[in-house]
TIZA-816435 format. One record per residue (C-alpha): x, y, z; residue in one letter; chain; residue number from 1. Coordinates in Angstrom, 1 decimal, m for minus. Each point is the difference from the previous one (the first is absolute). Last residue first. Example, Ala and Ser with C-alpha at 12.3 -4.5 7.8 and 13.67 -1.06 7.14 Angstrom:
BEGIN
       x       y       z  zaba  zafi  pagu
    13.7    m1.1     7.1     S     A     2
    m1.4    m3.4     0.7     A     A     1
***
This chain:
BEGIN
       x       y       z  zaba  zafi  pagu
    m9.6    13.0   m32.7     Y     A   523
    m0.8     2.2     3.5     T     A   522
     0.3    m0.6     3.8     I     A   521
    m1.3     2.9     1.7     K     A   520
     0.7     0.8     3.8     E     A   519
     2.7    m2.1     1.4     R     A   518
     0.4    m0.1     3.8     K     A   517
     3.3     0.5     1.6     R     A   516
     3.0    m2.5     1.2     V     A   515
     3.0     0.5     1.6     N     A   514
     2.3    m3.0    m0.2     V     A   513
     2.8    m1.8     2.5     M     A   512
     0.2    m4.3    m0.8     L     A   511
     1.1    m1.0     2.9     G     A   510
     3.9    m0.3     1.6     N     A   509
     0.3    m3.9    m0.3     K     A   508
    m2.1    m0.7    m3.0     M     A   507
    m2.0    m3.8     0.2     Q     A   506
     1.2    m2.5    m2.3     L     A   505
    m0.7    m2.9     1.9     T     A   504
     2.3    m1.9     1.6     V     A   503
     1.5     3.1     1.8     S     A   502
     3.4     1.5     0.3     L     A   501
    m2.7     3.4    m1.6     K     A   500
     0.7     1.4    m3.5     P     A   499
     0.5     3.1    m1.3     E     A   498
    m1.7     3.5    m0.4     V     A   497
     2.4     3.1     0.4     I     A   496
    m2.0     3.0     0.8     H     A   495
     1.9     2.7    m2.1     G     A   494
    m2.9     1.7    m1.1     K     A   493
    m3.7    m0.9     1.5     I     A   492
    m2.1    m2.2    m2.4     A     A   491
    m3.0     1.0    m1.7     E     A   490
    m3.0    m1.5     0.1     V     A   489
    m3.2     1.4    m2.1     H     A   488
    m3.2    m0.6     1.5     F     A   487
    m3.8    m1.2    m1.3     N     A   486
     1.1    m2.5    m2.9     Y     A   485
     3.1    m0.6     1.5     I     A   484
    m1.4    m1.2     3.3     I     A   483
    m3.4    m2.2    m1.2     S     A   482
     2.2    m1.6    m3.0     A     A   481
     3.2    m0.8     2.6     V     A   480
    m2.2    m1.6     2.3     I     A   479
    m2.9    m2.1    m2.0     I     A   478
     2.8    m1.1    m2.2     K     A   477
     2.2    m1.1     3.3     M     A   476
    m3.4    m1.8     0.9     Q     A   475
    m0.9    m1.8    m3.1     T     A   474
     3.5    m1.2    m0.6     F     A   473
     0.5    m1.3     3.1     A     A   472
    m3.3    m2.2    m0.9     M     A   471
     1.7    m1.2    m3.1     D     A   470
     3.0    m1.6     2.2     K     A   469
    m2.1    m1.0     2.7     G     A   468
     1.1    m3.8     0.1     L     A   467
     4.0     1.2    m1.4     C     A   466
     1.8    m3.0    m1.9     M     A   465
     1.0    m2.3     2.6     R     A   464
    m0.3    m3.0    m2.8     P     A   463
     1.9     1.3    m2.7     G     A   462
     0.8     4.3     0.4     C     A   461
     0.5     2.5     2.8     H     A   460
    m2.6     2.9    m0.2     F     A   459
     3.0     2.8    m0.7     A     A   458
     2.3    m2.4    m1.9     L     A   457
    m0.7     1.2    m3.7     F     A   456
     2.6    m2.4    m2.1     K     A   455
    m1.1    m3.0     1.7     Y     A   454
    m3.7     0.7    m0.6     S     A   453
     0.8     0.4    m3.4     P     A   452
    m1.8     3.8    m1.2     E     A   451
    m3.1     1.1    m1.1     R     A   450
    m0.4     2.4    m2.2     K     A   449
    m3.2     2.4     0.7     L     A   448
    m1.9     1.0    m3.4     K     A   447
     0.8     2.8    m2.2     G     A   446
     0.1    m1.5    m3.4     D     A   445
     4.6     0.5     0.1     D     A   444
    m0.1    m1.7     3.7     S     A   443
    m0.2     1.7     3.5     I     A   442
     2.3    m1.0     2.4     W     A   441
     3.0     1.5    m1.4     R     A   440
    m2.2     3.5    m0.2     E     A   439
     0.4     0.5     4.4     P     A   438
     3.9     1.0    m0.3     K     A   437
     1.6     0.3     2.8     F     A   436
     3.4     0.4    m1.1     Q     A   435
     2.7    m2.5     1.6     L     A   434
    m0.4    m2.8    m2.7     C     A   433
     0.5     2.3    m3.1     D     A   432
     2.3    m2.1    m1.1     K     A   431
    m2.2    m3.0     0.1     G     A   430
    m2.1    m1.7     2.5     W     A   429
     2.0    m3.5     0.8     V     A   428
     3.7     0.5    m1.9     R     A   427
    m0.2     3.5     1.5     E     A   426
    m0.8    m1.0     3.5     M     A   425
    m1.9     2.4     2.6     R     A   424
    m3.3    m1.4     0.3     G     A   423
     2.2    m3.5     0.8     A     A   422
     1.4     1.8     2.6     S     A   421
    m3.0     0.8     2.2     Y     A   420
    m1.1    m3.5    m1.1     I     A   419
     3.7    m1.2     2.0     S     A   418
    m0.4    m4.0     0.6     Y     A   417
     1.8    m1.0     2.8     I     A   416
     0.8    m3.8     0.2     I     A   415
     0.8    m2.3     2.6     M     A   414
     1.7    m3.0    m0.3     T     A   413
    m1.2    m3.0     2.1     G     A   412
    m0.1    m3.0    m2.7     P     A   411
     3.2     1.2    m2.4     Q     A   410
    m0.2     2.5    m3.2     V     A   409
     2.2    m0.1    m2.4     R     A   408
    m0.1     3.9    m1.7     Q     A   407
    m0.3     0.1    m4.0     G     A   406
    m2.3     2.6    m0.7     S     A   405
    m3.2    m2.5    m0.7     P     A   404
     0.4    m1.4     3.4     L     A   403
     1.9    m3.2     0.5     V     A   402
    m1.6    m2.4     2.8     D     A   401
     1.2    m1.8     3.8     E     A   400
    m2.9    m0.5     1.5     K     A   399
    m2.4     1.7     2.1     S     A   398
     0.7     3.8    m0.7     A     A   397
    m0.9     2.3     1.8     S     A   396
    m1.6     3.7    m0.6     K     A   395
    m0.4     3.7     0.9     H     A   394
    m1.3     2.6    m2.0     N     A   393
     1.0     4.0     0.5     L     A   392
    m1.0     2.8    m1.0     P     A   391
    m3.8     0.0     1.5     V     A   390
    m2.1     3.0    m1.2     P     A   389
     2.0     0.3    m3.1     P     A   388
     1.4     3.4    m0.8     F     A   387
     1.0     0.2    m4.1     L     A   386
    m2.3    m3.0    m1.3     R     A   385
    m2.6     1.5     2.5     M     A   384
    m0.2     3.0    m1.1     A     A   383
     0.0    m1.2    m3.4     E     A   382
    m2.5    m2.5     0.9     C     A   381
    m2.2     2.9     1.7     L     A   380
     0.6     2.7    m3.6     A     A   379
    m1.4    m3.8    m2.2     A     A   378
    m3.3     0.4     2.1     H     A   377
    m0.5     3.5     0.0     L     A   376
     0.9     0.1    m3.8     Y     A   375
    m2.4    m3.1    m0.5     V     A   374
    m3.0     0.6     1.5     L     A   373
    m1.5    m2.8     0.5     D     A   372
    m1.4     0.3     4.1     D     A   371
    m0.9     4.0    m0.5     I     A   370
    m3.8    m0.1    m0.1     E     A   369
    m0.5    m3.6     1.4     D     A   368
     1.4     2.1     3.3     P     A   367
    m2.3     2.6    m0.7     E     A   366
     2.0     3.0     0.5     F     A   365
    m0.4     3.1     2.7     M     A   364
     0.1     3.5    m0.7     K     A   363
    m0.2     1.7     3.7     W     A   362
    m2.5     2.6     1.2     W     A   361
     1.0     1.5     3.5     S     A   360
    m2.2     0.9     2.9     S     A   359
     1.6    m2.9     2.2     H     A   358
    m0.3    m2.3    m3.0     E     A   357
    m2.0     0.3    m3.0     E     A   356
     0.2    m2.3    m3.3     C     A   355
    m0.1     1.1    m3.1     L     A   354
     0.0    m3.3    m3.0     L     A   353
     2.1    m0.4    m2.2     W     A   352
    m0.1    m1.1    m4.1     R     A   351
     3.5    m0.8    m2.1     V     A   350
     1.3     1.7    m2.3     R     A   349
     1.6     2.9     2.3     S     A   348
     1.5    m3.5     1.8     L     A   347
     2.7    m0.5    m3.3     E     A   346
     0.7     4.0    m0.2     K     A   345
     0.7    m0.2     3.3     L     A   344
     2.0    m3.4     0.3     I     A   343
     1.9     1.8    m3.9     K     A   342
     0.6     3.3     2.5     K     A   341
     1.8    m2.0     2.8     E     A   340
     2.2    m2.0    m2.4     V     A   339
     1.3     3.8    m1.6     E     A   338
     0.9     1.1     3.8     P     A   337
     2.5    m2.6     0.3     N     A   336
     1.6     0.5     3.4     A     A   335
    m2.8     0.1     1.4     M     A   334
    m1.4    m2.9    m1.4     L     A   333
     3.0    m2.1     1.6     V     A   332
    m1.0     0.9     3.5     H     A   331
    m3.4    m0.2    m0.5     F     A   330
     0.8    m4.0    m0.8     F     A   329
     2.4    m0.3     2.6     W     A   328
    m2.6     0.7     2.2     S     A   327
    m2.5    m1.8    m1.2     L     A   326
     2.1    m3.3    m0.7     G     A   325
     1.0     0.2     3.8     S     A   324
    m3.7     0.4     1.3     G     A   323
    m1.3    m2.9    m2.1     I     A   322
     3.0    m2.6     0.9     T     A   321
     0.1     1.5     3.9     D     A   320
    m3.3    m0.1     1.5     R     A   319
    m1.7    m3.0    m2.0     G     A   318
     3.2    m2.2     0.4     A     A   317
     0.5     0.0     4.1     F     A   316
    m3.9     0.5     0.1     L     A   315
    m0.1    m3.7    m1.9     F     A   314
     2.8    m1.0     1.8     T     A   313
    m1.2     1.0     3.6     L     A   312
    m3.7    m1.4    m0.9     M     A   311
     1.7    m3.2    m0.8     A     A   310
     2.3    m0.5     2.9     D     A   309
    m2.7     1.4     3.0     H     A   308
    m2.2    m2.3    m1.5     L     A   307
     2.1    m3.1     0.6     F     A   306
     0.6     0.7     3.1     E     A   305
    m4.1     0.3     0.6     D     A   304
    m0.5    m3.0    m1.2     S     A   303
    m2.4    m1.2    m2.5     R     A   302
     3.1    m0.9    m2.0     F     A   301
     1.9    m1.9     2.2     Y     A   300
    m3.3    m2.4     0.5     D     A   299
    m0.4    m0.9    m3.4     V     A   298
     3.3    m1.0    m0.6     L     A   297
    m0.3    m2.9     1.9     G     A   296
    m2.6    m1.2    m2.5     S     A   295
     2.1     0.6    m2.4     E     A   294
    m1.7     2.4    m2.3     I     A   293
    m2.4    m1.1    m3.1     N     A   292
    m0.6     3.0    m1.5     N     A   291
    m2.3     0.7     2.7     H     A   290
    m2.8    m2.3     1.0     N     A   289
     1.3     0.1     3.7     D     A   288
     1.4     3.8    m0.3     L     A   287
    m3.4     1.7    m1.1     D     A   286
     1.4     3.7     0.3     L     A   285
    m1.7     2.1     1.8     D     A   284
     3.2     1.4     2.2     M     A   283
     1.6     0.5    m3.0     Y     A   282
    m2.9     2.2    m1.5     L     A   281
     0.0     2.1     3.2     S     A   280
     3.5     0.6    m0.1     L     A   279
    m0.1     0.5    m3.9     L     A   278
    m2.8     3.2     0.6     D     A   277
    m2.9    m1.0    m1.6     S     A   276
    m2.7    m0.8     3.2     S     A   275
    m3.7     0.3    m1.5     N     A   274
    m0.9    m3.7    m0.5     Q     A   273
     1.0    m0.7     4.1     D     A   272
     0.7    m4.0    m0.3     Q     A   271
     0.3     0.1     3.9     P     A   270
    m0.9     3.7     1.6     H     A   269
     3.3     1.8     0.6     Q     A   268
     0.0     2.9     2.2     E     A   267
     2.1    m1.7     2.6     R     A   266
     2.4    m2.1    m2.2     K     A   265
     0.4     2.8    m1.7     K     A   264
     1.1     2.3     3.2     K     A   263
     2.3    m2.7     1.3     A     A   262
     1.8    m0.3    m4.4     I     A   261
     0.5     4.1     0.2     C     A   260
     1.4    m0.6     3.3     Q     A   259
     2.1    m2.8    m0.3     A     A   258
     1.3     1.9    m3.4     T     A   257
     1.0     3.3     1.8     F     A   256
     1.8    m1.8     2.9     L     A   255
     1.6    m2.3    m2.4     R     A   254
     1.7     2.7    m1.9     A     A   253
     0.9     2.0     2.8     V     A   252
     1.8    m3.5     1.7     E     A   251
     1.2    m0.5    m3.5     K     A   250
     1.8     3.9     0.5     A     A   249
     1.4    m0.8     3.7     M     A   248
     1.8    m3.2    m1.7     V     A   247
     1.2     2.6    m2.9     V     A   246
     2.0     2.7     2.2     G     A   245
     1.7    m3.0     1.6     K     A   244
     1.0    m1.2    m2.8     E     A   243
     1.0     3.6    m1.5     K     A   242
     2.9     0.0     2.9     G     A   241
    m0.1    m2.1     2.9     I     A   240
    m1.7    m3.0     0.7     G     A   239
     2.2    m2.8     0.9     L     A   238
    m1.5    m2.7    m2.1     A     A   237
    m1.1     2.4    m2.7     R     A   236
     3.6     1.6     0.1     K     A   235
     1.4    m3.5    m0.4     L     A   234
    m2.3    m0.6    m3.1     K     A   233
     1.3     3.3    m1.3     W     A   232
     2.8    m1.2    m0.2     W     A   231
    m0.1    m3.5     0.1     F     A   230
    m2.1     1.3    m4.1     M     A   229
     3.3     1.6    m0.8     P     A   228
    m1.3     3.9    m0.7     E     A   227
    m1.9     1.0    m3.6     I     A   226
    m2.9    m2.1    m0.2     H     A   225
    m1.2     0.5     4.0     R     A   224
     0.7     4.2    m1.1     L     A   223
    m3.2    m0.5    m1.7     L     A   222
    m2.1    m1.6     2.0     I     A   221
     0.8     2.0     2.8     V     A   220
    m0.9     2.9    m2.2     E     A   219
    m3.2    m1.4    m0.7     E     A   218
    m0.5    m0.8     3.7     I     A   217
     0.3     3.2     1.3     E     A   216
    m2.7     1.3    m3.1     E     A   215
    m2.2    m2.1     1.2     L     A   214
     0.0     0.7     4.1     A     A   213
    m0.8     4.6    m0.9     A     A   212
    m2.7    m1.1    m1.9     V     A   211
    m1.3    m2.3     3.0     I     A   210
     1.2     3.0     2.5     P     A   209
    m2.2     2.8    m1.7     V     A   208
     1.0     3.1     0.3     T     A   207
    m2.8     2.9    m1.3     P     A   206
     0.3     1.9    m3.7     F     A   205
    m1.5     3.2     2.0     D     A   204
    m2.4    m0.2    m3.2     L     A   203
    m0.6    m3.3    m0.3     A     A   202
     1.2    m3.2    m1.8     L     A   201
     0.6    m2.2     3.0     S     A   200
    m3.9    m0.3    m0.1     C     A   199
     0.5    m4.3     1.8     P     A   198
    m3.7    m0.6    m2.2     D     A   197
    m0.9    m3.5     0.8     I     A   196
    m1.4    m2.5    m2.3     G     A   195
     3.1    m2.9     1.0     F     A   194
     2.4    m0.6    m3.3     V     A   193
    m2.1     2.6    m2.2     L     A   192
    m0.6     2.8     2.4     H     A   191
     3.2    m0.2     1.5     C     A   190
     1.3     0.0    m4.2     T     A   189
    m1.8     3.3    m0.4     I     A   188
     1.3     1.5     3.5     D     A   187
     4.1    m1.3    m1.0     F     A   186
    m0.9     0.7    m3.8     T     A   185
    m0.6     4.1     1.6     L     A   184
     2.5     0.0     2.1     R     A   183
     3.3    m1.4    m2.7     M     A   182
    m1.5     2.9    m1.9     F     A   181
     0.0     3.0     2.1     M     A   180
     3.5    m1.1     1.3     D     A   179
     0.7    m0.4    m3.3     H     A   178
    m1.5     3.2    m0.8     L     A   177
     1.9     2.3     2.3     D     A   176
    m1.9     3.3    m0.1     L     A   175
     1.3     3.4     0.7     V     A   174
    m2.3     3.1     0.5     R     A   173
    m1.0     2.1    m1.5     D     A   172
    m3.7     0.6     2.1     S     A   171
    m2.1    m0.7    m3.2     S     A   170
     1.8    m2.5    m1.3     G     A   169
     0.0    m1.6     3.3     M     A   168
    m3.8    m0.5     0.4     A     A   167
    m0.3    m0.8    m3.7     D     A   166
     2.1    m3.0     0.3     L     A   165
    m1.7    m0.7     3.3     L     A   164
    m3.8     0.2    m2.0     P     A   163
     1.2    m2.3    m2.4     L     A   162
     1.7    m2.3     1.8     V     A   161
    m2.7    m0.6     2.9     T     A   160
    m3.3    m0.2    m1.2     S     A   159
     0.2    m0.3    m3.3     V     A   158
     3.0    m2.0    m0.5     V     A   157
    m0.9    m2.5     2.6     K     A   156
    m4.0    m0.6    m1.4     E     A   155
     1.8    m0.9    m3.5     K     A   154
     2.4    m2.4     1.2     S     A   153
    m2.6    m1.8     2.3     W     A   152
    m2.4    m0.2    m3.0     K     A   151
     3.5    m1.3    m2.4     A     A   150
     1.0    m2.5     2.8     I     A   149
    m4.1    m1.4     0.3     L     A   148
    m0.5    m0.4    m3.1     S     A   147
     3.2    m3.0    m0.2     P     A   146
    m1.6    m1.1     2.8     F     A   145
    m3.6    m0.9    m0.3     K     A   144
     0.3    m3.0    m2.5     T     A   143
     2.6    m1.4     2.0     N     A   142
     3.5     0.0    m2.1     H     A   141
     2.2     1.4     3.2     L     A   140
    m1.9    m2.6     2.6     G     A   139
     0.2    m2.9    m2.2     A     A   138
     3.1     0.9    m1.4     Q     A   137
     1.3     0.4     3.3     A     A   136
    m1.1    m3.5     0.8     M     A   135
     2.0    m1.9    m2.7     R     A   134
     3.0     1.8     0.7     R     A   133
    m0.2    m0.6     3.2     Q     A   132
    m0.7    m4.0    m0.7     H     A   131
     3.0    m0.5    m2.9     R     A   130
     2.1     2.3     2.7     W     A   129
    m0.6    m2.4     3.0     L     A   128
     0.2    m2.7    m2.8     D     A   127
     3.6     0.6    m1.1     D     A   126
     1.2     3.6     1.2     D     A   125
    m0.1     2.3     2.3     V     A   124
     1.3     3.4     0.8     N     A   123
    m1.9     2.8    m2.2     F     A   122
    m3.4    m2.3     1.2     I     A   121
     0.6     1.0     2.8     G     A   120
     1.4    m2.7     2.2     D     A   119
     1.5     2.9     2.6     G     A   118
     0.2     3.2    m1.3     L     A   117
     2.7     1.2     2.3     P     A   116
     1.8    m2.5    m0.9     D     A   115
     1.3     1.2    m3.2     F     A   114
     3.6    m0.5     0.1     F     A   113
    m0.4    m3.3     1.5     E     A   112
    m2.5    m1.2    m2.3     K     A   111
     1.8     1.0    m3.2     F     A   110
     2.5    m2.1     1.4     D     A   109
    m1.8    m2.6     0.2     D     A   108
    m0.6    m0.9    m3.3     G     A   107
    m2.5     2.4    m2.3     K     A   106
     0.1    m2.8    m2.5     P     A   105
     2.0    m0.4    m3.3     Y     A   104
     0.0    m3.3    m1.3     D     A   103
    m4.4    m0.1    m0.1     A     A   102
     0.1     3.3    m2.1     F     A   101
     2.8    m1.3    m3.0     H     A   100
    m2.8     1.4    m2.9     T     A    99
    m1.1     3.0     2.1     N     A    98
     2.0     2.0     2.3     F     A    97
     3.3    m1.5    m0.3     I     A    96
     0.3    m0.8    m3.4     H     A    95
    m2.3     3.2    m1.2     N     A    94
     2.9     2.3     2.4     A     A    93
     3.1    m1.6    m1.6     N     A    92
    m1.5     0.6    m3.4     A     A    91
    m0.9     3.6     1.6     P     A    90
     3.3     0.7     1.0     D     A    89
     0.2     2.5     3.2     C     A    88
     2.5    m2.6     2.0     T     A    87
     1.7    m0.3     3.3     V     A    86
     1.3    m3.3     0.9     I     A    85
     1.2    m0.7     3.5     F     A    84
     2.7    m0.8     2.2     N     A    83
    m0.9     1.3     3.9     M     A    82
     1.4    m3.2     1.9     G     A    81
     2.0     2.0     1.7     S     A    80
     3.4    m2.4     0.3     F     A    79
     1.9     2.9    m1.6     W     A    78
    m2.1     3.5    m0.9     P     A    77
    m3.0    m0.1    m2.3     G     A    76
     0.6    m0.9    m3.9     K     A    75
    m2.7     1.2    m2.6     F     A    74
     0.0    m1.7    m3.4     V     A    73
    m0.8     1.6    m2.4     Y     A    72
    m3.4     0.9    m3.0     T     A    71
    m1.4     2.8    m1.8     C     A    70
     3.5     0.3    m2.2     G     A    69
     2.6     0.7     2.6     S     A    68
     0.2     3.3    m0.3     K     A    67
    m3.7     0.9    m0.4     R     A    66
    m0.2    m2.0     3.4     L     A    65
     2.3     1.3     1.4     N     A    64
    m1.7     3.6    m0.3     A     A    63
    m3.1    m1.3     1.0     T     A    62
     1.2    m1.0     3.5     T     A    61
     1.3     3.3    m0.1     Y     A    60
    m2.9     1.1    m0.7     D     A    59
    m2.4    m2.1     2.1     L     A    58
     2.5     0.7     3.0     L     A    57
     0.6     3.9     0.0     R     A    56
    m0.2     0.3     3.8     H     A    55
     1.7    m3.2     0.6     R     A    54
     3.0     0.9    m3.1     N     A    53
     2.6    m0.8     3.4     A     A    52
    m1.3    m3.1     0.9     I     A    51
    m1.0    m1.3    m3.2     V     A    50
     3.4     0.3    m0.9     G     A    49
     1.8    m1.3     2.5     A     A    48
    m2.1    m2.8     0.5     L     A    47
     1.9    m0.4    m3.6     M     A    46
     1.5    m3.1     2.0     G     A    45
     2.1     0.7     3.1     I     A    44
     2.7    m2.3     0.4     V     A    43
     1.8     1.6    m3.5     P     A    42
    m2.5     2.1    m1.6     W     A    41
    m2.0    m0.8    m2.8     N     A    40
    m0.9     2.6    m2.1     V     A    39
    m2.6     0.5    m1.7     P     A    38
    m0.3    m0.5    m4.2     A     A    37
     2.6     1.5    m1.5     T     A    36
     1.3     2.9    m2.4     Q     A    35
    m1.0     3.0     2.6     A     A    34
     2.0    m2.2     2.4     E     A    33
     3.0     0.2    m1.7     N     A    32
     2.0     2.2     1.9     I     A    31
    m1.6    m0.7     3.4     M     A    30
     1.2    m3.7    m0.4     R     A    29
     3.7     1.1    m0.4     S     A    28
    m0.1     2.0     2.9     L     A    27
    m1.8    m2.7     2.3     L     A    26
     2.7    m2.4    m0.7     Y     A    25
     2.8     2.9     0.6     I     A    24
    m1.9     0.8     3.9     V     A    23
    m0.8    m3.5     0.3     F     A    22
     3.8    m0.9    m0.3     I     A    21
     1.4     3.2     2.2     L     A    20
    m2.1    m1.0     2.8     F     A    19
     1.0    m3.6    m0.3     T     A    18
     4.1     1.5    m0.1     T     A    17
    m1.4     1.8     2.9     I     A    16
    m1.7    m2.6     1.9     L     A    15
     2.8    m2.2    m0.8     I     A    14
     3.0     2.9     1.2     S     A    13
    m2.4     0.3     3.3     F     A    12
     0.4    m3.8     0.6     L     A    11
     3.3    m0.1    m0.1     I     A    10
     1.0     3.1     2.2     E     A     9
    m3.0    m1.5     2.7     P     A     8
     2.1    m2.9    m0.3     W     A     7
     3.3     0.9     0.7     A     A     6
     2.6     0.5    m2.9     W     A     5
     3.7    m0.4     1.0     V     A     4
     2.5     2.7    m2.3     M     A     3
     3.4    m1.9     0.5     E     A     2
     3.2     2.7     0.4     M     A     1
***
């Protein structure tokens, strides 16, 4: 009897055959996965590995870069347009960020990913970037500003941080040190940017809507990098999922900056010589005679819309980078007590002052006393080598090119540079690259060793080098020296510390510690 196949049976047979072929293909690729670059599956490309490892995205990317020789081409799902180059090769960094800077702008896609920051200096290219760069230099390098950063940081540590640590230690309460640092740097940055102290760092750890909004924005920005653009844009258009949350977060951020700008306009007198925060400095700039700014841009730079984008960008940068940098520094310091001893020994040679606050006396250092401490500076650099506050950087090619690593680049090609991975590459930092070793930053004659900025990218390199680098080091040194000289900080056993899914290197579970006051230091 002749067998007659109906369409359902034929379709089922085709599906089963296709499935079996696909399974065999997957198994064959999985067998070789340990020796190869990331797996490029049919249809879905390499996205499957990213989604499966999103909880450890930075380490997953690092493992792939290690297997592929520091650079590989990421293939997204078919027809998604999600193909880009991932690299951590310092030669590529120098090429992209420095020697061929003009050929690798941020690009339109970058502005789409980071749209909550509007036309702030992070997002723009060409003349709009150059004018903002000069404006930022005029503000940050104002004769008063660097000294005020040190002054405000010291005052905040004495008035808030040290009493809070004392209270937590006296009551044997567990402290989330990461939360404390993020609140501290938010308060200091608000003071620097807007001239206000929101007092988010307090013993009761109050809820602050703008902080929650910033964290929502940062998570969504990273998610946009690991989802096909058409997909997250569709979610944004429909107002669903995380894209719905980021719309509300943007409104919270805009309301906060609008209130700060309105308050400053009510209080500020024309050309007020006592104004020292960035918002005041920006509002006081003589734009009509400033660096040949086109007349059409002068009105824009005076607008509340621009002030919102510029100040939100500064708030975003100052809070998150320094706060996360301090958190990861203490994380590695607690795991390396011998480093802590060396820092304390170095500090013990420096003159300190007694400061009274809440009937307690704290040992404090003047900024100029600790500015040149070699080992402390080296330890901070080493922590940021392993845990850079901004772990990834994103560029787009404007014309055809060939990278030093050999990959051909077409116009519009997106390039992701993993600063986090570069710090973990043996070919970049040697066989001890995974060790926390401040000594690698100190020369044989005991001086600080300067590494090329394209190798140590914690503060970027080339024309977009961070303008606040020296001020960030001053702020971190004041905070670190004050805390470890007055307190011993100890990690809670069993607490898991890992990166959060965010565009900045925050901690997913916080940094839970116990603190106790130091009674005496002898060396």
